[in-house]
Structure formats: structure tokens, C-alpha cells
Gaussian input, Z-matrix of N, CA and C with variables (Angstrom, degrees):
# hf/3-21g

backbone

0 1
 N
 C     1     B1
 C     2     B2     1     A1
 N     3     B3     2     A2     1     D1
 C     4     B4     3     A3     2     D2
 C     5     B5     4     A4     3     D3
 N     6     B6     5     A5     4     D4
 C     7     B7     6     A6     5     D5
 C     8     B8     7     A7     6     D6
 N     9     B9     8     A8     7     D7
 C    10    B10     9     A9     8     D8
 C    11    B11    10    A10     9     D9
 N    12    B12    11    A11    10    D10
 C    13    B13    12    A12    11    D11
 C    14    B14    13    A13    12    D12
 N    15    B15    14    A14    13    D13
 C    16    B16    15    A15    14    D14
 C    17    B17    16    A16    15    D15
 N    18    B18    17    A17    16    D16
 C    19    B19    18    A18    17    D17
 C    20    B20    19    A19    18    D18
 N    21    B21    20    A20    19    D19
 C    22    B22    21    A21    20    D20
 C    23    B23    22    A22    21    D21
 N    24    B24    23    A23    22    D22
 C    25    B25    24    A24    23    D23
 C    26    B26    25    A25    24    D24
 N    27    B27    26    A26    25    D25
 C    28    B28    27    A27    26    D26
 C    29    B29    28    A28    27    D27
 N    30    B30    29    A29    28    D28
 C    31    B31    30    A30    29    D29
 C    32    B32    31    A31    30    D30
 N    33    B33    32    A32    31    D31
 C    34    B34    33    A33    32    D32
 C    35    B35    34    A34    33    D33
 N    36    B36    35    A35    34    D34
 C    37    B37    36    A36    35    D35
 C    38    B38    37    A37    36    D36
 N    39    B39    38    A38    37    D37
 C    40    B40    39    A39    38    D38
 C    41    B41    40    A40    39    D39
 N    42    B42    41    A41    40    D40
 C    43    B43    42    A42    41    D41
 C    44    B44    43    A43    42    D42
 N    45    B45    44    A44    43    D43
 C    46    B46    45    A45    44    D44
 C    47    B47    46    A46    45    D45
 N    48    B48    47    A47    46    D46
 C    49    B49    48    A48    47    D47
 C    50    B50    49    A49    48    D48
 N    51    B51    50    A50    49    D49
 C    52    B52    51    A51    50    D50
 C    53    B53    52    A52    51    D51
 N    54    B54    53    A53    52    D52
 C    55    B55    54    A54    53    D53
 C    56    B56    55    A55    54    D54
 N    57    B57    56    A56    55    D55
 C    58    B58    57    A57    56    D56
 C    59    B59    58    A58    57    D57
 N    60    B60    59    A59    58    D58
 C    61    B61    60    A60    59    D59
 C    62    B62    61    A61    60    D60
 N    63    B63    62    A62    61    D61
 C    64    B64    63    A63    62    D62
 C    65    B65    64    A64    63    D63
 N    66    B66    65    A65    64    D64
 C    67    B67    66    A66    65    D65
 C    68    B68    67    A67    66    D66
 N    69    B69    68    A68    67    D67
 C    70    B70    69    A69    68    D68
 C    71    B71    70    A70    69    D69
 N    72    B72    71    A71    70    D70
 C    73    B73    72    A72    71    D71
 C    74    B74    73    A73    72    D72
 N    75    B75    74    A74    73    D73
 C    76    B76    75    A75    74    D74
 C    77    B77    76    A76    75    D75
 N    78    B78    77    A77    76    D76
 C    79    B79    78    A78    77    D77
 C    80    B80    79    A79    78    D78
 N    81    B81    80    A80    79    D79
 C    82    B82    81    A81    80    D80
 C    83    B83    82    A82    81    D81
 N    84    B84    83    A83    82    D82
 C    85    B85    84    A84    83    D83
 C    86    B86    85    A85    84    D84
 N    87    B87    86    A86    85    D85
 C    88    B88    87    A87    86    D86
 C    89    B89    88    A88    87    D87
 N    90    B90    89    A89    88    D88
 C    91    B91    90    A90    89    D89
 C    92    B92    91    A91    90    D90
 N    93    B93    92    A92    91    D91
 C    94    B94    93    A93    92    D92
 C    95    B95    94    A94    93    D93
 N    96    B96    95    A95    94    D94
 C    97    B97    96    A96    95    D95
 C    98    B98    97    A97    96    D96
 N    99    B99    98    A98    97    D97
 C   100   B100    99    A99    98    D98
 C   101   B101   100   A100    99    D99
 N   102   B102   101   A101   100   D100
 C   103   B103   102   A102   101   D101
 C   104   B104   103   A103   102   D102
 N   105   B105   104   A104   103   D103
 C   106   B106   105   A105   104   D104
 C   107   B107   106   A106   105   D105
 N   108   B108   107   A107   106   D106
 C   109   B109   108   A108   107   D107
 C   110   B110   109   A109   108   D108
 N   111   B111   110   A110   109   D109
 C   112   B112   111   A111   110   D110
 C   113   B113   112   A112   111   D111
 N   114   B114   113   A113   112   D112
 C   115   B115   114   A114   113   D113
 C   116   B116   115   A115   114   D114
 N   117   B117   116   A116   115   D115
 C   118   B118   117   A117   116   D116
 C   119   B119   118   A118   117   D117
 N   120   B120   119   A119   118   D118
 C   121   B121   120   A120   119   D119
 C   122   B122   121   A121   120   D120
 N   123   B123   122   A122   121   D121
 C   124   B124   123   A123   122   D122
 C   125   B125   124   A124   123   D123
 N   126   B126   125   A125   124   D124
 C   127   B127   126   A126   125   D125
 C   128   B128   127   A127   126   D126
 N   129   B129   128   A128   127   D127
 C   130   B130   129   A129   128   D128
 C   131   B131   130   A130   129   D129
 N   132   B132   131   A131   130   D130
 C   133   B133   132   A132   131   D131
 C   134   B134   133   A133   132   D132
 N   135   B135   134   A134   133   D133
 C   136   B136   135   A135   134   D134
 C   137   B137   136   A136   135   D135
 N   138   B138   137   A137   136   D136
 C   139   B139   138   A138   137   D137
 C   140   B140   139   A139   138   D138
 N   141   B141   140   A140   139   D139
 C   142   B142   141   A141   140   D140
 C   143   B143   142   A142   141   D141
 N   144   B144   143   A143   142   D142
 C   145   B145   144   A144   143   D143
 C   146   B146   145   A145   144   D144
 N   147   B147   146   A146   145   D145
 C   148   B148   147   A147   146   D146
 C   149   B149   148   A148   147   D147
 N   150   B150   149   A149   148   D148
 C   151   B151   150   A150   149   D149
 C   152   B152   151   A151   150   D150
 N   153   B153   152   A152   151   D151
 C   154   B154   153   A153   152   D152
 C   155   B155   154   A154   153   D153
 N   156   B156   155   A155   154   D154
 C   157   B157   156   A156   155   D155
 C   158   B158   157   A157   156   D156
 N   159   B159   158   A158   157   D157
 C   160   B160   159   A159   158   D158
 C   161   B161   160   A160   159   D159
 N   162   B162   161   A161   160   D160
 C   163   B163   162   A162   161   D161
 C   164   B164   163   A163   162   D162
 N   165   B165   164   A164   163   D163
 C   166   B166   165   A165   164   D164
 C   167   B167   166   A166   165   D165
 N   168   B168   167   A167   166   D166
 C   169   B169   168   A168   167   D167
 C   170   B170   169   A169   168   D168
 N   171   B171   170   A170   169   D169
 C   172   B172   171   A171   170   D170
 C   173   B173   172   A172   171   D171
 N   174   B174   173   A173   172   D172
 C   175   B175   174   A174   173   D173
 C   176   B176   175   A175   174   D174
 N   177   B177   176   A176   175   D175
 C   178   B178   177   A177   176   D176
 C   179   B179   178   A178   177   D177
 N   180   B180   179   A179   178   D178
 C   181   B181   180   A180   179   D179
 C   182   B182   181   A181   180   D180
 N   183   B183   182   A182   181   D181
 C   184   B184   183   A183   182   D182
 C   185   B185   184   A184   183   D183
 N   186   B186   185   A185   184   D184
 C   187   B187   186   A186   185   D185
 C   188   B188   187   A187   186   D186
 N   189   B189   188   A188   187   D187
 C   190   B190   189   A189   188   D188
 C   191   B191   190   A190   189   D189
 N   192   B192   191   A191   190   D190
 C   193   B193   192   A192   191   D191
 C   194   B194   193   A193   192   D192
 N   195   B195   194   A194   193   D193
 C   196   B196   195   A195   194   D194
 C   197   B197   196   A196   195   D195
 N   198   B198   197   A197   196   D196
 C   199   B199   198   A198   197   D197
 C   200   B200   199   A199   198   D198
 N   201   B201   200   A200   199   D199
 C   202   B202   201   A201   200   D200
 C   203   B203   202   A202   201   D201
 N   204   B204   203   A203   202   D202
 C   205   B205   204   A204   203   D203
 C   206   B206   205   A205   204   D204
 N   207   B207   206   A206   205   D205
 C   208   B208   207   A207   206   D206
 C   209   B209   208   A208   207   D207
 N   210   B210   209   A209   208   D208
 C   211   B211   210   A210   209   D209
 C   212   B212   211   A211   210   D210
 N   213   B213   212   A212   211   D211
 C   214   B214   213   A213   212   D212
 C   215   B215   214   A214   213   D213
 N   216   B216   215   A215   214   D214
 C   217   B217   216   A216   215   D215
 C   218   B218   217   A217   216   D216
 N   219   B219   218   A218   217   D217
 C   220   B220   219   A219   218   D218
 C   221   B221   220   A220   219   D219
 N   222   B222   221   A221   220   D220
 C   223   B223   222   A222   221   D221
 C   224   B224   223   A223   222   D222
 N   225   B225   224   A224   223   D223
 C   226   B226   225   A225   224   D224
 C   227   B227   226   A226   225   D225
 N   228   B228   227   A227   226   D226
 C   229   B229   228   A228   227   D227
 C   230   B230   229   A229   228   D228
 N   231   B231   230   A230   229   D229
 C   232   B232   231   A231   230   D230
 C   233   B233   232   A232   231   D231
 N   234   B234   233   A233   232   D232
 C   235   B235   234   A234   233   D233
 C   236   B236   235   A235   234   D234
 N   237   B237   236   A236   235   D235
 C   238   B238   237   A237   236   D236
 C   239   B239   238   A238   237   D237
 N   240   B240   239   A239   238   D238
 C   241   B241   240   A240   239   D239
 C   242   B242   241   A241   240   D240
 N   243   B243   242   A242   241   D241
 C   244   B244   243   A243   242   D242
 C   245   B245   244   A244   243   D243
 N   246   B246   245   A245   244   D244
 C   247   B247   246   A246   245   D245
 C   248   B248   247   A247   246   D246
 N   249   B249   248   A248   247   D247
 C   250   B250   249   A249   248   D248
 C   251   B251   250   A250   249   D249
 N   252   B252   251   A251   250   D250
 C   253   B253   252   A252   251   D251
 C   254   B254   253   A253   252   D252
 N   255   B255   254   A254   253   D253
 C   256   B256   255   A255   254   D254
 C   257   B257   256   A256   255   D255
 N   258   B258   257   A257   256   D256
 C   259   B259   258   A258   257   D257
 C   260   B260   259   A259   258   D258
 N   261   B261   260   A260   259   D259
 C   262   B262   261   A261   260   D260
 C   263   B263   262   A262   261   D261
 N   264   B264   263   A263   262   D262
 C   265   B265   264   A264   263   D263
 C   266   B266   265   A265   264   D264
 N   267   B267   266   A266   265   D265
 C   268   B268   267   A267   266   D266
 C   269   B269   268   A268   267   D267
 N   270   B270   269   A269   268   D268
 C   271   B271   270   A270   269   D269
 C   272   B272   271   A271   270   D270
 N   273   B273   272   A272   271   D271
 C   274   B274   273   A273   272   D272
 C   275   B275   274   A274   273   D273
 N   276   B276   275   A275   274   D274
 C   277   B277   276   A276   275   D275
 C   278   B278   277   A277   276   D276
 N   279   B279   278   A278   277   D277
 C   280   B280   279   A279   278   D278
 C   281   B281   280   A280   279   D279
 N   282   B282   281   A281   280   D280
 C   283   B283   282   A282   281   D281
 C   284   B284   283   A283   282   D282
 N   285   B285   284   A284   283   D283
 C   286   B286   285   A285   284   D284
 C   287   B287   286   A286   285   D285
 N   288   B288   287   A287   286   D286
 C   289   B289   288   A288   287   D287
 C   290   B290   289   A289   288   D288
 N   291   B291   290   A290   289   D289
 C   292   B292   291   A291   290   D290
 C   293   B293   292   A292   291   D291
 N   294   B294   293   A293   292   D292
 C   295   B295   294   A294   293   D293
 C   296   B296   295   A295   294   D294
 N   297   B297   296   A296   295   D295
 C   298   B298   297   A297   296   D296
 C   299   B299   298   A298   297   D297

   B1=1.4527
   B2=1.5216
   B3=1.3076
   B4=1.4611
   B5=1.5189
   B6=1.3388
   B7=1.4601
   B8=1.5207
   B9=1.3243
   B10=1.4574
   B11=1.5207
   B12=1.3277
   B13=1.4535
   B14=1.5284
   B15=1.3141
   B16=1.4620
   B17=1.5273
   B18=1.3250
   B19=1.4644
   B20=1.5197
   B21=1.3266
   B22=1.4602
   B23=1.5209
   B24=1.3027
   B25=1.4556
   B26=1.5114
   B27=1.3353
   B28=1.4547
   B29=1.5203
   B30=1.3332
   B31=1.4652
   B32=1.5234
   B33=1.3307
   B34=1.4647
   B35=1.5328
   B36=1.2920
   B37=1.4592
   B38=1.5199
   B39=1.3213
   B40=1.4591
   B41=1.5187
   B42=1.3264
   B43=1.4596
   B44=1.5305
   B45=1.3213
   B46=1.4704
   B47=1.5239
   B48=1.3238
   B49=1.4699
   B50=1.5274
   B51=1.3219
   B52=1.4616
   B53=1.5243
   B54=1.3199
   B55=1.4691
   B56=1.5228
   B57=1.3289
   B58=1.4633
   B59=1.5230
   B60=1.3222
   B61=1.4632
   B62=1.5287
   B63=1.3284
   B64=1.4640
   B65=1.5292
   B66=1.3172
   B67=1.4682
   B68=1.5195
   B69=1.3239
   B70=1.4575
   B71=1.5290
   B72=1.3237
   B73=1.4706
   B74=1.5255
   B75=1.3295
   B76=1.4631
   B77=1.5280
   B78=1.3041
   B79=1.4595
   B80=1.5192
   B81=1.3332
   B82=1.4572
   B83=1.5168
   B84=1.3346
   B85=1.4612
   B86=1.5259
   B87=1.3156
   B88=1.4674
   B89=1.5198
   B90=1.3012
   B91=1.4611
   B92=1.5216
   B93=1.3185
   B94=1.4629
   B95=1.5268
   B96=1.3180
   B97=1.4687
   B98=1.5267
   B99=1.3164
   B100=1.4557
   B101=1.5308
   B102=1.3205
   B103=1.4606
   B104=1.5242
   B105=1.3251
   B106=1.4571
   B107=1.5285
   B108=1.3240
   B109=1.4600
   B110=1.5273
   B111=1.3049
   B112=1.4603
   B113=1.5190
   B114=1.3216
   B115=1.4671
   B116=1.5323
   B117=1.3297
   B118=1.4529
   B119=1.5090
   B120=1.3259
   B121=1.4689
   B122=1.5166
   B123=1.3319
   B124=1.4608
   B125=1.5300
   B126=1.3397
   B127=1.4620
   B128=1.5267
   B129=1.3329
   B130=1.4616
   B131=1.5190
   B132=1.3216
   B133=1.4572
   B134=1.5176
   B135=1.3280
   B136=1.4619
   B137=1.5236
   B138=1.3333
   B139=1.4589
   B140=1.5166
   B141=1.3194
   B142=1.4586
   B143=1.5231
   B144=1.3217
   B145=1.4704
   B146=1.5314
   B147=1.3344
   B148=1.4639
   B149=1.5290
   B150=1.3324
   B151=1.4626
   B152=1.5293
   B153=1.3349
   B154=1.4627
   B155=1.5290
   B156=1.3260
   B157=1.4673
   B158=1.5258
   B159=1.3260
   B160=1.4582
   B161=1.5162
   B162=1.3146
   B163=1.4593
   B164=1.5258
   B165=1.3328
   B166=1.4728
   B167=1.5218
   B168=1.3304
   B169=1.4680
   B170=1.5235
   B171=1.3321
   B172=1.4704
   B173=1.5215
   B174=1.3263
   B175=1.4598
   B176=1.5287
   B177=1.3382
   B178=1.4689
   B179=1.5269
   B180=1.3325
   B181=1.4583
   B182=1.5211
   B183=1.3247
   B184=1.4699
   B185=1.5221
   B186=1.3428
   B187=1.4678
   B188=1.5192
   B189=1.3304
   B190=1.4632
   B191=1.5188
   B192=1.3256
   B193=1.4664
   B194=1.5298
   B195=1.3215
   B196=1.4746
   B197=1.5270
   B198=1.3426
   B199=1.4766
   B200=1.5274
   B201=1.3309
   B202=1.4622
   B203=1.5141
   B204=1.3118
   B205=1.4659
   B206=1.5236
   B207=1.3353
   B208=1.4711
   B209=1.5291
   B210=1.3307
   B211=1.4712
   B212=1.5192
   B213=1.3239
   B214=1.4629
   B215=1.5230
   B216=1.3350
   B217=1.4706
   B218=1.5250
   B219=1.3373
   B220=1.4681
   B221=1.5265
   B222=1.3227
   B223=1.4580
   B224=1.5218
   B225=1.3238
   B226=1.4694
   B227=1.5252
   B228=1.3192
   B229=1.4599
   B230=1.5207
   B231=1.3166
   B232=1.4589
   B233=1.5225
   B234=1.3089
   B235=1.4502
   B236=1.5312
   B237=1.3226
   B238=1.4660
   B239=1.5227
   B240=1.3199
   B241=1.4683
   B242=1.5250
   B243=1.3319
   B244=1.4681
   B245=1.5266
   B246=1.3157
   B247=1.4686
   B248=1.5223
   B249=1.3181
   B250=1.4672
   B251=1.5275
   B252=1.3379
   B253=1.4722
   B254=1.5189
   B255=1.3265
   B256=1.4735
   B257=1.5330
   B258=1.3373
   B259=1.4609
   B260=1.5245
   B261=1.3181
   B262=1.4701
   B263=1.5264
   B264=1.3275
   B265=1.4616
   B266=1.5271
   B267=1.3138
   B268=1.4684
   B269=1.5236
   B270=1.3115
   B271=1.4601
   B272=1.5185
   B273=1.3111
   B274=1.4677
   B275=1.5242
   B276=1.3197
   B277=1.4756
   B278=1.5263
   B279=1.3203
   B280=1.4667
   B281=1.5261
   B282=1.3461
   B283=1.4647
   B284=1.5241
   B285=1.3134
   B286=1.4659
   B287=1.5184
   B288=1.3231
   B289=1.4599
   B290=1.5323
   B291=1.3099
   B292=1.4750
   B293=1.5197
   B294=1.3369
   B295=1.4647
   B296=1.5195
   B297=1.2741
   B298=1.4660
   B299=1.5060
   A1=107.47
   A2=115.60
   A3=121.41
   A4=110.37
   A5=115.94
   A6=120.68
   A7=110.04
   A8=115.52
   A9=121.27
   A10=109.64
   A11=116.63
   A12=122.33
   A13=106.84
   A14=117.34
   A15=121.42
   A16=112.19
   A17=118.09
   A18=119.18
   A19=112.14
   A20=118.54
   A21=121.51
   A22=113.43
   A23=118.20
   A24=120.93
   A25=115.67
   A26=118.17
   A27=121.00
   A28=108.44
   A29=116.39
   A30=121.13
   A31=108.51
   A32=118.17
   A33=120.35
   A34=110.45
   A35=116.63
   A36=122.01
   A37=112.11
   A38=118.12
   A39=121.20
   A40=111.92
   A41=116.45
   A42=120.22
   A43=110.37
   A44=116.26
   A45=119.33
   A46=110.55
   A47=116.97
   A48=120.30
   A49=111.04
   A50=116.20
   A51=120.85
   A52=112.52
   A53=116.91
   A54=120.52
   A55=113.06
   A56=117.74
   A57=121.60
   A58=113.07
   A59=117.90
   A60=120.20
   A61=111.14
   A62=116.90
   A63=120.46
   A64=111.10
   A65=116.44
   A66=120.17
   A67=110.48
   A68=118.04
   A69=120.93
   A70=111.17
   A71=118.17
   A72=120.39
   A73=109.85
   A74=115.69
   A75=119.93
   A76=111.21
   A77=116.62
   A78=121.65
   A79=110.70
   A80=116.88
   A81=120.90
   A82=113.46
   A83=117.78
   A84=121.54
   A85=113.15
   A86=116.99
   A87=119.75
   A88=108.84
   A89=116.17
   A90=120.85
   A91=112.49
   A92=116.24
   A93=120.79
   A94=110.15
   A95=117.80
   A96=119.75
   A97=110.06
   A98=115.47
   A99=121.65
   A100=107.23
   A101=116.42
   A102=121.49
   A103=108.16
   A104=116.15
   A105=122.21
   A106=106.77
   A107=115.90
   A108=119.31
   A109=110.41
   A110=114.47
   A111=121.69
   A112=106.61
   A113=115.94
   A114=121.52
   A115=110.91
   A116=116.13
   A117=121.20
   A118=116.00
   A119=117.15
   A120=120.64
   A121=109.61
   A122=118.51
   A123=120.27
   A124=110.63
   A125=116.54
   A126=121.08
   A127=112.37
   A128=117.48
   A129=121.07
   A130=109.36
   A131=114.55
   A132=121.79
   A133=107.10
   A134=116.28
   A135=121.99
   A136=107.73
   A137=115.79
   A138=122.22
   A139=109.98
   A140=116.56
   A141=119.91
   A142=108.08
   A143=118.14
   A144=119.72
   A145=112.14
   A146=117.56
   A147=120.12
   A148=111.29
   A149=117.14
   A150=120.43
   A151=110.37
   A152=116.43
   A153=120.29
   A154=110.48
   A155=117.30
   A156=120.55
   A157=110.63
   A158=117.15
   A159=120.51
   A160=111.96
   A161=116.27
   A162=121.20
   A163=110.56
   A164=116.49
   A165=120.45
   A166=111.17
   A167=117.54
   A168=120.51
   A169=111.12
   A170=116.23
   A171=119.65
   A172=111.32
   A173=116.31
   A174=119.98
   A175=110.90
   A176=116.93
   A177=120.66
   A178=110.78
   A179=116.64
   A180=120.42
   A181=110.82
   A182=116.62
   A183=120.00
   A184=111.87
   A185=116.69
   A186=119.48
   A187=111.08
   A188=117.72
   A189=121.64
   A190=111.56
   A191=116.18
   A192=120.37
   A193=109.83
   A194=117.05
   A195=120.45
   A196=110.71
   A197=116.85
   A198=119.36
   A199=110.59
   A200=116.52
   A201=120.09
   A202=112.25
   A203=116.49
   A204=120.41
   A205=110.24
   A206=116.57
   A207=119.79
   A208=110.52
   A209=117.61
   A210=120.35
   A211=111.09
   A212=116.84
   A213=120.29
   A214=110.84
   A215=116.74
   A216=120.32
   A217=111.91
   A218=116.92
   A219=121.15
   A220=111.96
   A221=117.05
   A222=120.31
   A223=113.78
   A224=118.01
   A225=120.95
   A226=108.41
   A227=114.96
   A228=121.48
   A229=109.48
   A230=116.45
   A231=122.75
   A232=107.24
   A233=115.95
   A234=121.79
   A235=110.19
   A236=116.73
   A237=120.16
   A238=113.00
   A239=118.00
   A240=120.11
   A241=110.80
   A242=116.73
   A243=120.06
   A244=110.58
   A245=116.42
   A246=119.92
   A247=109.87
   A248=117.61
   A249=121.62
   A250=110.39
   A251=116.89
   A252=120.24
   A253=110.89
   A254=116.38
   A255=120.84
   A256=110.60
   A257=116.39
   A258=120.01
   A259=111.74
   A260=116.47
   A261=120.01
   A262=111.84
   A263=117.55
   A264=120.29
   A265=112.85
   A266=117.37
   A267=120.70
   A268=110.80
   A269=116.12
   A270=121.55
   A271=114.55
   A272=116.80
   A273=119.48
   A274=108.67
   A275=115.29
   A276=119.97
   A277=111.75
   A278=116.40
   A279=121.19
   A280=110.38
   A281=117.78
   A282=120.83
   A283=110.80
   A284=115.74
   A285=122.54
   A286=111.46
   A287=116.26
   A288=121.58
   A289=108.38
   A290=117.12
   A291=118.84
   A292=110.46
   A293=117.40
   A294=119.79
   A295=111.99
   A296=116.43
   A297=121.90
   A298=110.26
   D1=130.94
   D2=-179.67
   D3=-95.94
   D4=176.26
   D5=176.13
   D6=-63.16
   D7=156.18
   D8=179.23
   D9=-66.11
   D10=131.94
   D11=174.41
   D12=-79.55
   D13=117.11
   D14=-172.77
   D15=-60.43
   D16=-34.57
   D17=-178.58
   D18=-79.64
   D19=-30.78
   D20=-176.61
   D21=-109.56
   D22=-19.22
   D23=-169.26
   D24=-97.90
   D25=7.22
   D26=-179.72
   D27=-127.70
   D28=128.26
   D29=-177.67
   D30=-133.50
   D31=129.29
   D32=174.67
   D33=-64.64
   D34=149.79
   D35=-178.20
   D36=-54.72
   D37=-42.69
   D38=179.83
   D39=-59.39
   D40=-43.68
   D41=178.45
   D42=-67.19
   D43=-39.28
   D44=177.85
   D45=-60.65
   D46=-44.65
   D47=178.59
   D48=-59.99
   D49=-44.35
   D50=-176.19
   D51=-69.99
   D52=-32.23
   D53=-174.41
   D54=-120.98
   D55=25.89
   D56=-172.48
   D57=-53.33
   D58=-47.98
   D59=-177.21
   D60=-59.83
   D61=-46.47
   D62=-179.52
   D63=-66.75
   D64=-43.29
   D65=-179.80
   D66=-61.69
   D67=-42.43
   D68=179.76
   D69=-67.76
   D70=-36.43
   D71=175.35
   D72=-62.47
   D73=-46.06
   D74=179.44
   D75=-63.11
   D76=-36.54
   D77=179.57
   D78=-61.79
   D79=-36.54
   D80=178.98
   D81=-68.32
   D82=-18.44
   D83=-179.26
   D84=-82.31
   D85=-13.37
   D86=178.14
   D87=-145.37
   D88=171.81
   D89=-178.85
   D90=-105.15
   D91=23.63
   D92=-179.22
   D93=-81.33
   D94=137.96
   D95=175.01
   D96=-73.68
   D97=156.21
   D98=178.42
   D99=-125.19
   D100=124.48
   D101=178.94
   D102=-94.58
   D103=125.83
   D104=176.24
   D105=-99.03
   D106=127.68
   D107=179.87
   D108=-105.99
   D109=151.37
   D110=175.04
   D111=-133.85
   D112=123.85
   D113=-175.84
   D114=55.44
   D115=37.70
   D116=175.95
   D117=78.23
   D118=4.42
   D119=-178.54
   D120=-119.76
   D121=146.80
   D122=177.88
   D123=-58.40
   D124=131.06
   D125=-179.49
   D126=-120.24
   D127=-28.58
   D128=-178.07
   D129=-159.90
   D130=159.30
   D131=173.09
   D132=-123.77
   D133=129.98
   D134=-179.92
   D135=-111.19
   D136=133.05
   D137=179.52
   D138=-124.07
   D139=151.87
   D140=171.00
   D141=-69.54
   D142=157.69
   D143=176.69
   D144=-56.40
   D145=-39.25
   D146=-179.94
   D147=-64.56
   D148=-41.94
   D149=178.94
   D150=-66.20
   D151=-39.08
   D152=178.85
   D153=-64.09
   D154=-44.34
   D155=178.24
   D156=-62.01
   D157=-41.29
   D158=177.17
   D159=-61.06
   D160=-40.51
   D161=177.66
   D162=-63.59
   D163=-44.37
   D164=178.37
   D165=-64.14
   D166=-40.83
   D167=178.60
   D168=-61.73
   D169=-44.30
   D170=177.95
   D171=-62.09
   D172=-40.36
   D173=179.59
   D174=-63.09
   D175=-43.90
   D176=178.01
   D177=-61.24
   D178=-42.22
   D179=178.72
   D180=-61.31
   D181=-47.56
   D182=-179.63
   D183=-62.74
   D184=-38.23
   D185=177.14
   D186=-65.21
   D187=-38.96
   D188=177.75
   D189=-64.73
   D190=-42.08
   D191=177.58
   D192=-63.15
   D193=-42.47
   D194=179.30
   D195=-62.69
   D196=-40.44
   D197=177.40
   D198=-63.82
   D199=-41.24
   D200=179.02
   D201=-63.47
   D202=-41.95
   D203=178.07
   D204=-64.60
   D205=-42.11
   D206=178.56
   D207=-63.29
   D208=-41.19
   D209=177.48
   D210=-62.33
   D211=-44.94
   D212=179.83
   D213=-62.87
   D214=-43.36
   D215=179.37
   D216=-64.59
   D217=-29.70
   D218=-179.84
   D219=-88.89
   D220=1.25
   D221=178.62
   D222=81.55
   D223=12.05
   D224=178.89
   D225=-88.05
   D226=75.68
   D227=-178.16
   D228=-129.56
   D229=161.15
   D230=177.53
   D231=-123.30
   D232=135.38
   D233=179.78
   D234=-57.75
   D235=135.06
   D236=-176.82
   D237=-62.77
   D238=-30.00
   D239=178.63
   D240=-65.58
   D241=-38.17
   D242=178.15
   D243=-68.41
   D244=-38.75
   D245=178.21
   D246=-65.90
   D247=-44.90
   D248=-179.74
   D249=-60.30
   D250=-45.44
   D251=179.12
   D252=-61.01
   D253=-40.42
   D254=178.61
   D255=-63.47
   D256=-46.67
   D257=179.93
   D258=-63.11
   D259=-41.15
   D260=-179.23
   D261=-68.45
   D262=-19.65
   D263=-179.98
   D264=-85.71
   D265=-10.51
   D266=-178.05
   D267=-55.99
   D268=133.04
   D269=175.12
   D270=78.21
   D271=3.88
   D272=178.42
   D273=-101.51
   D274=168.49
   D275=176.56
   D276=-67.26
   D277=-20.88
   D278=-177.72
   D279=-106.59
   D280=36.98
   D281=-177.54
   D282=-60.60
   D283=129.94
   D284=-177.70
   D285=-86.52
   D286=156.13
   D287=171.62
   D288=-72.19
   D289=151.64
   D290=178.53
   D291=-58.04
   D292=139.15
   D293=177.57
   D294=-67.63
   D295=149.29
   D296=179.31
   D297=-122.61

């Protein structure tokens, strides 16, 4: 999702009400956010379902990275050799327990 296009990405509430069906159809054709204004001030942002899912996916990724960094900073890490040995044992008769 890119930054809002000032000429196309901002719609007054009155215009949104009058053209809601068309605006929502157009919104589905791209992943651009649409800012709805009320009394000249931003009041809401409307996203297509695909853009919203992309935003949620990015948020989950960033939260996972933050958890990983916090674990590393707290010393909650596993030696890569132990992880590699565990992965290489998958599906064998000598499959190892996950390293801790």
C-alpha cells in the first residue's frame, strides 16, 4: 500500500455517501487507502479487503520480529548446531526432540 494520493485519495463524507457504491467498487480495483473527511478534517480511512489483509500480515510479521529480538536480547536462544541436528533428524528412526 502506497501513500494516499491527495487528488484521488481524499473524499468528503457527503460525496462518499452519494457515491458509496461506485467508490467501493473502485476501491476493490486497487489497494490504495481512501480518506473520508468530515468538515474538512480526516474522519476515517477505508481500505479494500486485500489491503487490510496485507496490513494485518505486515503487523503480524513485525510483532514476530519484535518477539524474536526480545528473546535474543533476553538470552532465549538455541545454538544453531543443535537446531540443525534436530532438523536433519526429522523423519528418521533417530528423530530428536526439539532443542530447548
